[in-house]
C-alpha positions in Angstrom: -13.9 25.4 -3.4 -15.3 21.9 -3.8 -15.7 21.6 0.0 -17.5 24.9 0.1 -20.0 23.9 -2.6 -20.6 20.6 -0.8 -21.3 22.4 2.4 -23.7 24.7 0.7 -25.5 21.8 -0.9 -25.8 20.0 2.5 -27.1 23.2 4.1 -29.7 23.6 1.4 -30.8 20.0 1.9 -31.2 20.7 5.6 -33.3 23.8 5.0 -35.5 21.9 2.5 -36.2 19.2 5.1 -37.2 21.7 7.7 -39.3 23.6 5.2 -41.1 20.4 4.4 -41.7 19.6 8.0 -43.2 23.1 8.6 -45.4 22.7 5.5 -46.8 19.5 7.0 -48.2 21.5 10.0 -51.6 23.1 9.5 -50.4 26.2 11.1 -46.9 27.3 11.9 -46.3 28.2 15.5 -45.0 31.7 16.1 -44.4 31.2 19.8 -40.9 32.4 20.7 -39.9 29.1 22.3 -40.8 27.0 19.2 -39.1 29.5 16.9 -36.0 29.5 19.1 -35.9 25.7 19.1 -36.2 25.6 15.3 -33.3 28.1 14.9 -31.1 26.2 17.4 -31.8 22.9 15.6 -30.7 24.5 12.3 -27.6 25.9 13.8 -26.6 22.5 15.4 -27.2 20.6 12.2 -25.2 23.1 10.1 -22.3 23.0 12.4 -22.3 19.2 12.6 -22.0 18.9 8.8 
């Protein structure tokens, strides 16, 4: 249970970092390739944790 809570906390931190990065952009790109890159980055980071 402790490991699960730690994993959830790390995942939340990762999402917060990416949200902050997106907020720094004046506009968020909705091009499929950029959205796909973002999703893949999140998946990789979550599986590495």
